[in-house]
N, C-alpha and C positions, 0 to 999 in steps of 0.2 A: 136379067141379062140372059139372052139365049146363047147357048154354047153350040158350036158346030158339032154335028154328029160325028162320032168316031166309030171305027170298026170294032165290033166286040171281040173279045179274046177267043182264040180257038181253044179247044180242049187241051191241046199240047201246051199252049202258053199257060193255061191254068195249072197244068201238071208241073211245069217248070217253077212257077211261083210257089206252089205247095211244097215242092221238093226243097227249094231254097229256104223256106220258112222252118224246116226241120232243124233240130239241134244235132250236131255231129261232134263226137268226142275226138275223133282224129280224121285227118284228111284221107287216109287210106280207105276207111269205111265209106266215106262219101264217094270217092272215086269208083269203088266197086259197085255201090248202089246206082251210080249214074249209068254204068254199063248194064247192070242187071235189070233195073226197073225202068229206065228211060231209053235204053239202047243207044246211049250217046257217049261220045268221047268227052273227056274233060274240056278240051279246046272247043268243041262244037257247043257244049253246054254253056260255057261262059260267053261265047259269042252270041248265042241266042238270048241269054239272060241280059247282056248289055243292050241289045236292040230292044228288048222288052221293057227295060227301064224308061225308055223314051216314049212309050205308048200311053196315051191318056187313059185307055181302058185298063191298063195294068194298075195305074195309080188309083183309079176308081175301085177296082177289085180288091186290092190289098194296100191301102194307103200307108200304113205303118211300115210294112216291109219295104215297099218301093222307096219311100222317103229315106229309110235307113240305108238302103243300098245306094241310093243316089248320093247321100252325104259321104259315104265311104268312097265312092268313085271320085267325087269332087276333091276329097282330101288327097287321094292318090295322085290325081292330076296336078294339084297344087304342089305336092312334094316333087313330082317329076319336073315341073316347070322351074322350081326353085333350084334343082340340082343340075339343070342343063347349062 
């Protein structure tokens, strides 16, 4: 079965995936590293990450990470829907 071609990840998108794959002991350290290493705000980072989770190239690049993050997103969406 032929898959339609997808746009390859940019270096920035690969950086975001690599950053998210790291283990963080506390949120404060991650927030500071976002600013220092990626030059991004927390809001901008999570918006970019959310868009990235829907990219086929992201799934191909880091399947375990992307699938884990998609499952977490889907659980949050289900929880929000159930509480509305």
